[in-house]
N, CA, C and O atoms as a Tripos MOL2 file, in Angstrom:
@<TRIPOS>MOLECULE
protein
  296   295    74     0     0
PROTEIN
NO_CHARGES

@<TRIPOS>ATOM
      1 N         -24.7040   57.2110   -0.8610 N.3       1 MET1
      2 CA        -25.8870   57.0720   -0.6040 C.3       1 MET1
      3 C         -25.7240   56.4470    1.1190 C.2       1 MET1
      4 O         -25.0530   55.4560    1.4090 O.2       1 MET1
      5 N         -26.3470   57.1200    1.9100 N.am      2 PRO2
      6 CA        -26.4490   56.6620    3.2030 C.3       2 PRO2
      7 C         -27.3690   55.5770    3.6220 C.2       2 PRO2
      8 O         -28.5570   55.6050    3.3010 O.2       2 PRO2
      9 N         -26.8510   54.6190    4.3320 N.am      3 ASP3
     10 CA        -27.8800   53.5350    4.6030 C.3       3 ASP3
     11 C         -28.5590   53.8620    5.9810 C.2       3 ASP3
     12 O         -27.9620   54.3050    6.9620 O.2       3 ASP3
     13 N         -29.6580   53.6280    5.9170 N.am      4 ASP4
     14 CA        -30.7080   53.9030    6.9510 C.3       4 ASP4
     15 C         -30.6590   52.9290    8.0180 C.2       4 ASP4
     16 O         -31.2430   53.1710    9.0740 O.2       4 ASP4
     17 N         -29.9680   51.7630    7.8350 N.am      5 ASN5
     18 CA        -29.8410   50.7450    8.9130 C.3       5 ASN5
     19 C         -28.7960   50.8230    9.7380 C.2       5 ASN5
     20 O         -28.7510   50.0230   10.6730 O.2       5 ASN5
     21 N         -27.8210   51.7250    9.5800 N.am      6 ILE6
     22 CA        -26.6060   52.0620   10.3990 C.3       6 ILE6
     23 C         -27.2490   52.7260   11.7520 C.2       6 ILE6
     24 O         -27.9460   53.7380   11.8300 O.2       6 ILE6
     25 N         -26.7670   51.7740   12.8830 N.am      7 GLN7
     26 CA        -27.0990   52.6580   14.1850 C.3       7 GLN7
     27 C         -25.9530   52.4450   15.2060 C.2       7 GLN7
     28 O         -25.2940   51.4070   15.2680 O.2       7 GLN7
     29 N         -25.8060   53.3690   15.8830 N.am      8 PRO8
     30 CA        -24.3730   53.1890   16.8060 C.3       8 PRO8
     31 C         -24.3470   51.6070   17.7160 C.2       8 PRO8
     32 O         -25.3130   51.0590   18.2480 O.2       8 PRO8
     33 N         -23.4540   51.3110   17.6880 N.am      9 ALA9
     34 CA        -23.0030   50.1170   18.4250 C.3       9 ALA9
     35 C         -23.4210   50.3820   19.8590 C.2       9 ALA9
     36 O         -23.0890   51.4170   20.4360 O.2       9 ALA9
     37 N         -24.1970   49.3750   20.4600 N.am     10 THR10
     38 CA        -24.4750   49.2240   21.8500 C.3      10 THR10
     39 C         -23.6380   48.6310   22.6450 C.2      10 THR10
     40 O         -22.8990   47.8120   22.0980 O.2      10 THR10
     41 N         -23.4910   48.8230   24.0370 N.am     11 LYS11
     42 CA        -22.5740   48.1410   24.8440 C.3      11 LYS11
     43 C         -22.3820   46.4270   24.6680 C.2      11 LYS11
     44 O         -21.3520   45.7640   24.7850 O.2      11 LYS11
     45 N         -23.6410   46.0280   24.3740 N.am     12 GLN12
     46 CA        -24.0650   44.7200   24.3440 C.3      12 GLN12
     47 C         -23.3790   44.2070   22.7960 C.2      12 GLN12
     48 O         -22.7620   43.1470   22.6860 O.2      12 GLN12
     49 N         -23.5680   44.9690   21.8840 N.am     13 ASP13
     50 CA        -22.9220   44.7070   20.3440 C.3      13 ASP13
     51 C         -21.2420   44.5240   20.5770 C.2      13 ASP13
     52 O         -20.5470   43.6410   20.0740 O.2      13 ASP13
     53 N         -20.7920   45.6180   21.4920 N.am     14 LEU14
     54 CA        -19.3290   45.3170   21.7820 C.3      14 LEU14
     55 C         -19.0050   43.9210   22.4290 C.2      14 LEU14
     56 O         -18.2720   43.0500   21.9600 O.2      14 LEU14
     57 N         -19.7270   43.8980   23.6360 N.am     15 ILE15
     58 CA        -19.2460   42.3890   24.1050 C.3      15 ILE15
     59 C         -19.3950   41.3270   23.3420 C.2      15 ILE15
     60 O         -18.5470   40.4390   23.4340 O.2      15 ILE15
     61 N         -20.5000   41.1830   22.4230 N.am     16 GLU16
     62 CA        -20.7040   40.1250   21.6920 C.3      16 GLU16
     63 C         -19.5700   40.1020   20.5090 C.2      16 GLU16
     64 O         -19.2700   39.0720   19.9040 O.2      16 GLU16
     65 N         -19.0030   41.3450   20.2750 N.am     17 LEU17
     66 CA        -17.8990   41.3920   19.4150 C.3      17 LEU17
     67 C         -16.6830   40.8610   19.9310 C.2      17 LEU17
     68 O         -16.0070   40.0340   19.3190 O.2      17 LEU17
     69 N         -16.3910   41.3370   21.0770 N.am     18 ARG18
     70 CA        -15.2100   41.0150   21.9580 C.3      18 ARG18
     71 C         -15.2430   39.4970   22.0070 C.2      18 ARG18
     72 O         -14.1910   38.8690   21.8830 O.2      18 ARG18
     73 N         -16.4590   38.8510   22.1910 N.am     19 ASP19
     74 CA        -16.3910   37.3200   22.6170 C.3      19 ASP19
     75 C         -16.1030   36.7390   21.3070 C.2      19 ASP19
     76 O         -15.3710   35.7550   21.1980 O.2      19 ASP19
     77 N         -16.6350   37.2960   20.3420 N.am     20 GLU20
     78 CA        -16.3900   36.5300   19.0180 C.3      20 GLU20
     79 C         -14.8730   36.5460   18.5000 C.2      20 GLU20
     80 O         -14.2630   35.6190   17.9690 O.2      20 GLU20
     81 N         -14.4960   37.6320   18.7460 N.am     21 LEU21
     82 CA        -12.8450   37.8590   18.3190 C.3      21 LEU21
     83 C         -12.0710   37.1140   19.3280 C.2      21 LEU21
     84 O         -11.1390   36.4340   18.8990 O.2      21 LEU21
     85 N         -12.3490   37.1260   20.8720 N.am     22 THR22
     86 CA        -11.4350   36.3540   21.7010 C.3      22 THR22
     87 C         -11.7360   34.6710   21.2450 C.2      22 THR22
     88 O         -10.8180   33.8960   21.5150 O.2      22 THR22
     89 N         -12.8400   34.1500   20.6450 N.am     23 GLU23
     90 CA        -13.1040   32.6680   20.0090 C.3      23 GLU23
     91 C         -12.3110   32.5470   18.7060 C.2      23 GLU23
     92 O         -11.7730   31.4580   18.5080 O.2      23 GLU23
     93 N         -12.1750   33.4140   17.8770 N.am     24 VAL24
     94 CA        -11.4440   33.2530   16.7040 C.3      24 VAL24
     95 C         -10.0520   33.4050   17.2190 C.2      24 VAL24
     96 O          -9.4140   32.3660   17.0490 O.2      24 VAL24
     97 N          -9.4580   34.2340   17.7180 N.am     25 MET25
     98 CA         -7.9540   34.4090   18.3640 C.3      25 MET25
     99 C          -7.5910   33.0120   19.0520 C.2      25 MET25
    100 O          -6.4900   32.5530   18.7470 O.2      25 MET25
    101 N          -8.3170   32.3400   19.8690 N.am     26 ARG26
    102 CA         -8.3100   31.1040   20.4210 C.3      26 ARG26
    103 C          -8.2190   29.9860   19.2750 C.2      26 ARG26
    104 O          -7.3220   29.1430   19.2500 O.2      26 ARG26
    105 N          -9.1420   30.0640   18.4270 N.am     27 ASP27
    106 CA         -8.8890   29.2100   17.3660 C.3      27 ASP27
    107 C          -7.4820   29.1900   16.3730 C.2      27 ASP27
    108 O          -6.7250   28.3110   15.9610 O.2      27 ASP27
    109 N          -7.5740   30.5520   16.2480 N.am     28 MET28
    110 CA         -6.0650   30.6640   15.4750 C.3      28 MET28
    111 C          -4.5470   30.0890   16.4210 C.2      28 MET28
    112 O          -3.5870   29.5780   15.8440 O.2      28 MET28
    113 N          -4.5960   30.2640   17.6460 N.am     29 GLN29
    114 CA         -3.8030   30.1590   18.5480 C.3      29 GLN29
    115 C          -3.7870   28.3760   18.5880 C.2      29 GLN29
    116 O          -2.7150   27.7730   18.6260 O.2      29 GLN29
    117 N          -4.7710   27.8470   18.5780 N.am     30 SER30
    118 CA         -4.8800   26.3050   18.7640 C.3      30 SER30
    119 C          -4.3570   25.8910   17.2370 C.2      30 SER30
    120 O          -3.7870   24.8000   17.2480 O.2      30 SER30
    121 N          -4.4180   26.4720   16.0300 N.am     31 GLU31
    122 CA         -4.0870   26.1170   14.8240 C.3      31 GLU31
    123 C          -2.6060   26.2840   14.9150 C.2      31 GLU31
    124 O          -1.8800   25.3520   14.5680 O.2      31 GLU31
    125 N          -2.1860   27.2240   15.2860 N.am     32 LEU32
    126 CA         -0.5000   27.3860   15.2390 C.3      32 LEU32
    127 C          -0.0090   26.3490   16.1960 C.2      32 LEU32
    128 O           0.8720   25.5920   15.7870 O.2      32 LEU32
    129 N          -0.4960   26.1990   17.5170 N.am     33 LEU33
    130 CA         -0.1010   25.2150   18.2260 C.3      33 LEU33
    131 C           0.0720   23.7950   17.7290 C.2      33 LEU33
    132 O           1.0290   23.0800   18.0270 O.2      33 LEU33
    133 N          -1.0780   23.4000   16.8360 N.am     34 ARG34
    134 CA         -0.8730   22.0240   16.3150 C.3      34 ARG34
    135 C           0.1080   21.9850   15.1600 C.2      34 ARG34
    136 O           0.8450   21.0090   15.0200 O.2      34 ARG34
    137 N           0.1450   23.1370   14.2280 N.am     35 ALA35
    138 CA          1.1070   23.0310   13.1850 C.3      35 ALA35
    139 C           2.3720   23.1160   13.6620 C.2      35 ALA35
    140 O           3.2250   22.5220   13.0020 O.2      35 ALA35
    141 N           2.8180   23.8590   14.9050 N.am     36 PHE36
    142 CA          3.9660   23.7270   15.2960 C.3      36 PHE36
    143 C           4.3550   22.3480   15.8330 C.2      36 PHE36
    144 O           5.3900   21.7530   15.5320 O.2      36 PHE36
    145 N           3.2960   21.8620   16.7570 N.am     37 HIS37
    146 CA          3.6440   20.6900   17.2700 C.3      37 HIS37
    147 C           3.8780   19.3530   15.9820 C.2      37 HIS37
    148 O           4.7560   18.4910   16.0430 O.2      37 HIS37
    149 N           3.1680   19.4470   15.2230 N.am     38 ALA38
    150 CA          3.2140   18.5680   13.7830 C.3      38 ALA38
    151 C           4.5860   18.6750   12.9840 C.2      38 ALA38
    152 O           5.0110   17.7140   12.3430 O.2      38 ALA38
    153 N           5.3710   20.0940   13.0630 N.am     39 TRP39
    154 CA          6.3640   20.2830   12.7600 C.3      39 TRP39
    155 C           7.6670   19.6520   13.9140 C.2      39 TRP39
    156 O           8.5350   18.8170   13.6580 O.2      39 TRP39
    157 N           7.4680   20.2380   14.9530 N.am     40 ALA40
    158 CA          8.3490   19.7160   16.0820 C.3      40 ALA40
    159 C           8.5790   18.4990   16.4940 C.2      40 ALA40
    160 O           9.6140   18.2210   17.0990 O.2      40 ALA40
    161 N           7.5020   17.4820   16.1790 N.am     41 ARG41
    162 CA          7.6170   16.1670   16.6630 C.3      41 ARG41
    163 C           8.4830   15.2910   15.9850 C.2      41 ARG41
    164 O           9.1120   14.4310   16.6010 O.2      41 ARG41
    165 N           8.5820   15.4620   14.5570 N.am     42 PRO42
    166 CA          9.6750   14.8510   13.6990 C.3      42 PRO42
    167 C          11.1610   15.1260   14.0270 C.2      42 PRO42
    168 O          12.1130   14.3480   14.0850 O.2      42 PRO42
    169 N          11.0730   16.6000   14.2460 N.am     43 VAL43
    170 CA         12.5810   17.2420   14.7620 C.3      43 VAL43
    171 C          13.0360   16.6900   16.0950 C.2      43 VAL43
    172 O          14.1780   16.2530   16.2410 O.2      43 VAL43
    173 N          12.1960   16.7100   17.0070 N.am     44 GLU44
    174 CA         12.3980   16.0470   18.1700 C.3      44 GLU44
    175 C          12.8650   14.8360   18.1630 C.2      44 GLU44
    176 O          13.8240   14.4710   18.8440 O.2      44 GLU44
    177 N          12.1820   14.0840   17.3470 N.am     45 ILE45
    178 CA         12.3310   12.4100   17.4730 C.3      45 ILE45
    179 C          13.7700   12.4380   16.6230 C.2      45 ILE45
    180 O          14.4900   11.5100   16.9920 O.2      45 ILE45
    181 N          14.2480   13.0900   15.7980 N.am     46 ARG46
    182 CA         15.4370   13.1710   15.0120 C.3      46 ARG46
    183 C          16.7460   13.6590   15.9290 C.2      46 ARG46
    184 O          17.8880   13.2350   15.7490 O.2      46 ARG46
    185 N          16.4060   14.5160   16.8260 N.am     47 LEU47
    186 CA         17.3890   15.0960   17.7040 C.3      47 LEU47
    187 C          17.5810   13.8690   18.8050 C.2      47 LEU47
    188 O          18.7250   13.4970   19.0700 O.2      47 LEU47
    189 N          16.6390   13.3620   19.3260 N.am     48 ARG48
    190 CA         16.8240   12.2520   20.3750 C.3      48 ARG48
    191 C          17.3940   11.0530   19.6780 C.2      48 ARG48
    192 O          18.0760   10.3030   20.3770 O.2      48 ARG48
    193 N          17.2190   10.7400   18.3760 N.am     49 ALA49
    194 CA         17.9280    9.4810   17.9970 C.3      49 ALA49
    195 C          19.7140   10.0270   17.8600 C.2      49 ALA49
    196 O          20.5810    9.1540   17.8720 O.2      49 ALA49
    197 N          20.0170   11.1710   17.7640 N.am     50 ILE50
    198 CA         21.2660   11.2920   17.5850 C.3      50 ILE50
    199 C          22.3850   10.8400   18.7070 C.2      50 ILE50
    200 O          23.5130   10.5280   18.3240 O.2      50 ILE50
    201 N          22.0720   10.8160   19.9630 N.am     51 PRO51
    202 CA         22.9510   10.3330   20.7400 C.3      51 PRO51
    203 C          22.8340    8.8090   20.5950 C.2      51 PRO51
    204 O          23.8750    8.1540   20.6440 O.2      51 PRO51
    205 N          21.5770    8.1470   20.4100 N.am     52 GLN52
    206 CA         21.8430    6.6430   20.1280 C.3      52 GLN52
    207 C          22.5640    6.1620   18.8140 C.2      52 GLN52
    208 O          23.1100    5.0610   18.7400 O.2      52 GLN52
    209 N          22.5290    6.9690   17.9010 N.am     53 ILE53
    210 CA         23.4960    6.6500   16.8700 C.3      53 ILE53
    211 C          24.9080    7.0460   17.0900 C.2      53 ILE53
    212 O          25.7170    6.5420   16.3110 O.2      53 ILE53
    213 N          25.3430    7.8170   17.9620 N.am     54 ASP54
    214 CA         26.7850    8.0670   18.2310 C.3      54 ASP54
    215 C          27.1480    6.8110   19.1720 C.2      54 ASP54
    216 O          28.3080    6.4080   19.2530 O.2      54 ASP54
    217 N          26.1850    6.2750   19.8110 N.am     55 GLU55
    218 CA         26.4510    5.4530   21.0880 C.3      55 GLU55
    219 C          26.8780    3.9200   20.0960 C.2      55 GLU55
    220 O          27.9090    3.2470   20.0920 O.2      55 GLU55
    221 N          25.5220    3.7710   19.2850 N.am     56 ARG56
    222 CA         25.7230    2.5180   18.3490 C.3      56 ARG56
    223 C          27.1450    2.6870   17.5620 C.2      56 ARG56
    224 O          27.7750    1.6540   17.3350 O.2      56 ARG56
    225 N          27.5910    3.7340   17.2040 N.am     57 LEU57
    226 CA         28.7480    3.8790   16.0230 C.3      57 LEU57
    227 C          29.7280    3.5320   17.0730 C.2      57 LEU57
    228 O          30.4960    2.6130   16.7900 O.2      57 LEU57
    229 N          29.8730    4.2030   18.4680 N.am     58 GLY58
    230 CA         30.9090    3.6530   19.3110 C.3      58 GLY58
    231 C          31.0460    2.3140   19.7050 C.2      58 GLY58
    232 O          32.1770    1.9150   19.9840 O.2      58 GLY58
    233 N          30.1540    1.6050   19.7700 N.am     59 LEU59
    234 CA         29.9290    0.2200   20.0990 C.3      59 LEU59
    235 C          30.3850   -0.2850   18.6240 C.2      59 LEU59
    236 O          31.0820   -1.2820   18.8140 O.2      59 LEU59
    237 N          30.3020   -0.0690   17.5010 N.am     60 LEU60
    238 CA         30.6070   -0.6080   16.2760 C.3      60 LEU60
    239 C          32.2180   -0.2840   16.0860 C.2      60 LEU60
    240 O          32.8220   -1.1080   15.3990 O.2      60 LEU60
    241 N          32.9520    0.7790   16.5940 N.am     61 GLU61
    242 CA         33.9370    1.1390   16.4210 C.3      61 GLU61
    243 C          34.8040    0.1750   17.3690 C.2      61 GLU61
    244 O          35.8750   -0.3050   16.9980 O.2      61 GLU61
    245 N          34.2710   -0.0460   18.5530 N.am     62 ASP62
    246 CA         35.1090   -0.8880   19.6330 C.3      62 ASP62
    247 C          35.1830   -2.2670   18.7730 C.2      62 ASP62
    248 O          36.2840   -2.8140   18.7090 O.2      62 ASP62
    249 N          33.9000   -2.9540   18.0010 N.am     63 ARG63
    250 CA         34.0030   -4.3200   17.9350 C.3      63 ARG63
    251 C          35.0260   -4.5100   16.6360 C.2      63 ARG63
    252 O          35.7180   -5.5250   16.5480 O.2      63 ARG63
    253 N          35.0670   -3.5430   15.7150 N.am     64 VAL64
    254 CA         35.9080   -3.3730   14.6730 C.3      64 VAL64
    255 C          37.3600   -3.2890   15.1260 C.2      64 VAL64
    256 O          38.2340   -4.0020   14.6330 O.2      64 VAL64
    257 N          37.5350   -2.5860   15.8730 N.am     65 SER65
    258 CA         38.9930   -2.7020   16.6080 C.3      65 SER65
    259 C          39.3400   -3.9960   17.4860 C.2      65 SER65
    260 O          40.4820   -4.4560   17.5290 O.2      65 SER65
    261 N          38.4210   -4.4610   18.0760 N.am     66 ALA66
    262 CA         38.5030   -5.7770   18.4480 C.3      66 ALA66
    263 C          38.8080   -6.8010   17.3990 C.2      66 ALA66
    264 O          39.6950   -7.5970   17.7070 O.2      66 ALA66
    265 N          38.2330   -6.9490   16.1790 N.am     67 LEU67
    266 CA         38.3760   -8.0330   15.4920 C.3      67 LEU67
    267 C          39.7310   -7.4930   14.5390 C.2      67 LEU67
    268 O          40.3100   -8.3160   13.8290 O.2      67 LEU67
    269 N          40.1080   -6.2980   14.5750 N.am     68 GLU68
    270 CA         41.4550   -5.7940   13.8320 C.3      68 GLU68
    271 C          42.7000   -6.3100   14.5670 C.2      68 GLU68
    272 O          43.7260   -6.6960   14.0070 O.2      68 GLU68
    273 N          42.4620   -6.2640   16.0250 N.am     69 ARG69
    274 CA         43.6820   -6.7670   17.0750 C.3      69 ARG69
    275 C          43.8780   -8.2230   16.7690 C.2      69 ARG69
    276 O          45.0020   -8.7070   16.9060 O.2      69 ARG69
    277 N          42.6620   -9.1050   16.2830 N.am     70 GLY70
    278 CA         42.7010  -10.4070   16.5330 C.3      70 GLY70
    279 C          42.7030  -10.9670   17.9760 C.2      70 GLY70
    280 O          42.7360  -10.2550   18.9790 O.2      70 GLY70
    281 N          42.6600  -12.4490   17.9720 N.am     71 PRO71
    282 CA         42.3170  -12.8140   19.2060 C.3      71 PRO71
    283 C          43.3790  -12.6880   20.1090 C.2      71 PRO71
    284 O          44.5520  -12.6080   19.7430 O.2      71 PRO71
    285 N          42.9650  -12.6670   21.4280 N.am     72 ARG72
    286 CA         44.0430  -12.1940   22.4950 C.3      72 ARG72
    287 C          44.7350  -13.6150   22.9650 C.2      72 ARG72
    288 O          44.2530  -14.7440   22.8650 O.2      72 ARG72
    289 N          45.7080  -13.3140   23.3800 N.am     73 GLY73
    290 CA         46.7330  -14.5430   23.8740 C.3      73 GLY73
    291 C          47.3780  -15.3940   22.7880 C.2      73 GLY73
    292 O          47.9840  -16.4140   23.1140 O.2      73 GLY73
    293 N          47.2520  -14.9310   21.1900 N.am     74 VAL74
    294 CA         48.2650  -15.4830   20.5010 C.3      74 VAL74
    295 C          49.4460  -14.6740   20.1180 C.2      74 VAL74
    296 O          50.3690  -15.1890   19.4860 O.2      74 VAL74
@<TRIPOS>BOND
     1     1     2 1
     2     2     3 1
     3     3     4 2
     4     3     5 am
     5     5     6 1
     6     6     7 1
     7     7     8 2
     8     7     9 am
     9     9    10 1
    10    10    11 1
    11    11    12 2
    12    11    13 am
    13    13    14 1
    14    14    15 1
    15    15    16 2
    16    15    17 am
    17    17    18 1
    18    18    19 1
    19    19    20 2
    20    19    21 am
    21    21    22 1
    22    22    23 1
    23    23    24 2
    24    23    25 am
    25    25    26 1
    26    26    27 1
    27    27    28 2
    28    27    29 am
    29    29    30 1
    30    30    31 1
    31    31    32 2
    32    31    33 am
    33    33    34 1
    34    34    35 1
    35    35    36 2
    36    35    37 am
    37    37    38 1
    38    38    39 1
    39    39    40 2
    40    39    41 am
    41    41    42 1
    42    42    43 1
    43    43    44 2
    44    43    45 am
    45    45    46 1
    46    46    47 1
    47    47    48 2
    48    47    49 am
    49    49    50 1
    50    50    51 1
    51    51    52 2
    52    51    53 am
    53    53    54 1
    54    54    55 1
    55    55    56 2
    56    55    57 am
    57    57    58 1
    58    58    59 1
    59    59    60 2
    60    59    61 am
    61    61    62 1
    62    62    63 1
    63    63    64 2
    64    63    65 am
    65    65    66 1
    66    66    67 1
    67    67    68 2
    68    67    69 am
    69    69    70 1
    70    70    71 1
    71    71    72 2
    72    71    73 am
    73    73    74 1
    74    74    75 1
    75    75    76 2
    76    75    77 am
    77    77    78 1
    78    78    79 1
    79    79    80 2
    80    79    81 am
    81    81    82 1
    82    82    83 1
    83    83    84 2
    84    83    85 am
    85    85    86 1
    86    86    87 1
    87    87    88 2
    88    87    89 am
    89    89    90 1
    90    90    91 1
    91    91    92 2
    92    91    93 am
    93    93    94 1
    94    94    95 1
    95    95    96 2
    96    95    97 am
    97    97    98 1
    98    98    99 1
    99    99   100 2
   100    99   101 am
   101   101   102 1
   102   102   103 1
   103   103   104 2
   104   103   105 am
   105   105   106 1
   106   106   107 1
   107   107   108 2
   108   107   109 am
   109   109   110 1
   110   110   111 1
   111   111   112 2
   112   111   113 am
   113   113   114 1
   114   114   115 1
   115   115   116 2
   116   115   117 am
   117   117   118 1
   118   118   119 1
   119   119   120 2
   120   119   121 am
   121   121   122 1
   122   122   123 1
   123   123   124 2
   124   123   125 am
   125   125   126 1
   126   126   127 1
   127   127   128 2
   128   127   129 am
   129   129   130 1
   130   130   131 1
   131   131   132 2
   132   131   133 am
   133   133   134 1
   134   134   135 1
   135   135   136 2
   136   135   137 am
   137   137   138 1
   138   138   139 1
   139   139   140 2
   140   139   141 am
   141   141   142 1
   142   142   143 1
   143   143   144 2
   144   143   145 am
   145   145   146 1
   146   146   147 1
   147   147   148 2
   148   147   149 am
   149   149   150 1
   150   150   151 1
   151   151   152 2
   152   151   153 am
   153   153   154 1
   154   154   155 1
   155   155   156 2
   156   155   157 am
   157   157   158 1
   158   158   159 1
   159   159   160 2
   160   159   161 am
   161   161   162 1
   162   162   163 1
   163   163   164 2
   164   163   165 am
   165   165   166 1
   166   166   167 1
   167   167   168 2
   168   167   169 am
   169   169   170 1
   170   170   171 1
   171   171   172 2
   172   171   173 am
   173   173   174 1
   174   174   175 1
   175   175   176 2
   176   175   177 am
   177   177   178 1
   178   178   179 1
   179   179   180 2
   180   179   181 am
   181   181   182 1
   182   182   183 1
   183   183   184 2
   184   183   185 am
   185   185   186 1
   186   186   187 1
   187   187   188 2
   188   187   189 am
   189   189   190 1
   190   190   191 1
   191   191   192 2
   192   191   193 am
   193   193   194 1
   194   194   195 1
   195   195   196 2
   196   195   197 am
   197   197   198 1
   198   198   199 1
   199   199   200 2
   200   199   201 am
   201   201   202 1
   202   202   203 1
   203   203   204 2
   204   203   205 am
   205   205   206 1
   206   206   207 1
   207   207   208 2
   208   207   209 am
   209   209   210 1
   210   210   211 1
   211   211   212 2
   212   211   213 am
   213   213   214 1
   214   214   215 1
   215   215   216 2
   216   215   217 am
   217   217   218 1
   218   218   219 1
   219   219   220 2
   220   219   221 am
   221   221   222 1
   222   222   223 1
   223   223   224 2
   224   223   225 am
   225   225   226 1
   226   226   227 1
   227   227   228 2
   228   227   229 am
   229   229   230 1
   230   230   231 1
   231   231   232 2
   232   231   233 am
   233   233   234 1
   234   234   235 1
   235   235   236 2
   236   235   237 am
   237   237   238 1
   238   238   239 1
   239   239   240 2
   240   239   241 am
   241   241   242 1
   242   242   243 1
   243   243   244 2
   244   243   245 am
   245   245   246 1
   246   246   247 1
   247   247   248 2
   248   247   249 am
   249   249   250 1
   250   250   251 1
   251   251   252 2
   252   251   253 am
   253   253   254 1
   254   254   255 1
   255   255   256 2
   256   255   257 am
   257   257   258 1
   258   258   259 1
   259   259   260 2
   260   259   261 am
   261   261   262 1
   262   262   263 1
   263   263   264 2
   264   263   265 am
   265   265   266 1
   266   266   267 1
   267   267   268 2
   268   267   269 am
   269   269   270 1
   270   270   271 1
   271   271   272 2
   272   271   273 am
   273   273   274 1
   274   274   275 1
   275   275   276 2
   276   275   277 am
   277   277   278 1
   278   278   279 1
   279   279   280 2
   280   279   281 am
   281   281   282 1
   282   282   283 1
   283   283   284 2
   284   283   285 am
   285   285   286 1
   286   286   287 1
   287   287   288 2
   288   287   289 am
   289   289   290 1
   290   290   291 1
   291   291   292 2
   292   291   293 am
   293   293   294 1
   294   294   295 1
   295   295   296 2
@<TRIPOS>SUBSTRUCTURE
     1 MET1         2 RESIDUE 1 A MET
     2 PRO2         6 RESIDUE 1 A PRO
     3 ASP3        10 RESIDUE 1 A ASP
     4 ASP4        14 RESIDUE 1 A ASP
     5 ASN5        18 RESIDUE 1 A ASN
     6 ILE6        22 RESIDUE 1 A ILE
     7 GLN7        26 RESIDUE 1 A GLN
     8 PRO8        30 RESIDUE 1 A PRO
     9 ALA9        34 RESIDUE 1 A ALA
    10 THR10       38 RESIDUE 1 A THR
    11 LYS11       42 RESIDUE 1 A LYS
    12 GLN12       46 RESIDUE 1 A GLN
    13 ASP13       50 RESIDUE 1 A ASP
    14 LEU14       54 RESIDUE 1 A LEU
    15 ILE15       58 RESIDUE 1 A ILE
    16 GLU16       62 RESIDUE 1 A GLU
    17 LEU17       66 RESIDUE 1 A LEU
    18 ARG18       70 RESIDUE 1 A ARG
    19 ASP19       74 RESIDUE 1 A ASP
    20 GLU20       78 RESIDUE 1 A GLU
    21 LEU21       82 RESIDUE 1 A LEU
    22 THR22       86 RESIDUE 1 A THR
    23 GLU23       90 RESIDUE 1 A GLU
    24 VAL24       94 RESIDUE 1 A VAL
    25 MET25       98 RESIDUE 1 A MET
    26 ARG26      102 RESIDUE 1 A ARG
    27 ASP27      106 RESIDUE 1 A ASP
    28 MET28      110 RESIDUE 1 A MET
    29 GLN29      114 RESIDUE 1 A GLN
    30 SER30      118 RESIDUE 1 A SER
    31 GLU31      122 RESIDUE 1 A GLU
    32 LEU32      126 RESIDUE 1 A LEU
    33 LEU33      130 RESIDUE 1 A LEU
    34 ARG34      134 RESIDUE 1 A ARG
    35 ALA35      138 RESIDUE 1 A ALA
    36 PHE36      142 RESIDUE 1 A PHE
    37 HIS37      146 RESIDUE 1 A HIS
    38 ALA38      150 RESIDUE 1 A ALA
    39 TRP39      154 RESIDUE 1 A TRP
    40 ALA40      158 RESIDUE 1 A ALA
    41 ARG41      162 RESIDUE 1 A ARG
    42 PRO42      166 RESIDUE 1 A PRO
    43 VAL43      170 RESIDUE 1 A VAL
    44 GLU44      174 RESIDUE 1 A GLU
    45 ILE45      178 RESIDUE 1 A ILE
    46 ARG46      182 RESIDUE 1 A ARG
    47 LEU47      186 RESIDUE 1 A LEU
    48 ARG48      190 RESIDUE 1 A ARG
    49 ALA49      194 RESIDUE 1 A ALA
    50 ILE50      198 RESIDUE 1 A ILE
    51 PRO51      202 RESIDUE 1 A PRO
    52 GLN52      206 RESIDUE 1 A GLN
    53 ILE53      210 RESIDUE 1 A ILE
    54 ASP54      214 RESIDUE 1 A ASP
    55 GLU55      218 RESIDUE 1 A GLU
    56 ARG56      222 RESIDUE 1 A ARG
    57 LEU57      226 RESIDUE 1 A LEU
    58 GLY58      230 RESIDUE 1 A GLY
    59 LEU59      234 RESIDUE 1 A LEU
    60 LEU60      238 RESIDUE 1 A LEU
    61 GLU61      242 RESIDUE 1 A GLU
    62 ASP62      246 RESIDUE 1 A ASP
    63 ARG63      250 RESIDUE 1 A ARG
    64 VAL64      254 RESIDUE 1 A VAL
    65 SER65      258 RESIDUE 1 A SER
    66 ALA66      262 RESIDUE 1 A ALA
    67 LEU67      266 RESIDUE 1 A LEU
    68 GLU68      270 RESIDUE 1 A GLU
    69 ARG69      274 RESIDUE 1 A ARG
    70 GLY70      278 RESIDUE 1 A GLY
    71 PRO71      282 RESIDUE 1 A PRO
    72 ARG72      286 RESIDUE 1 A ARG
    73 GLY73      290 RESIDUE 1 A GLY
    74 VAL74      294 RESIDUE 1 A VAL
């Protein structure tokens, strides 16, 4: 059954459709960026913490070594 309300798209119709699609794509891009940021932030924090852990571990190893050697000059 043909629909009598179907008409060819005008140039204005196409411009409006393009604008709507552009807005939807920008919204999708924003959602993806927010989701990626939410994932990347904890990962970045963990990666930045690793050098601090290594540094602290090195300091602890130095202290333990000093304790194992005992007091100097004895």
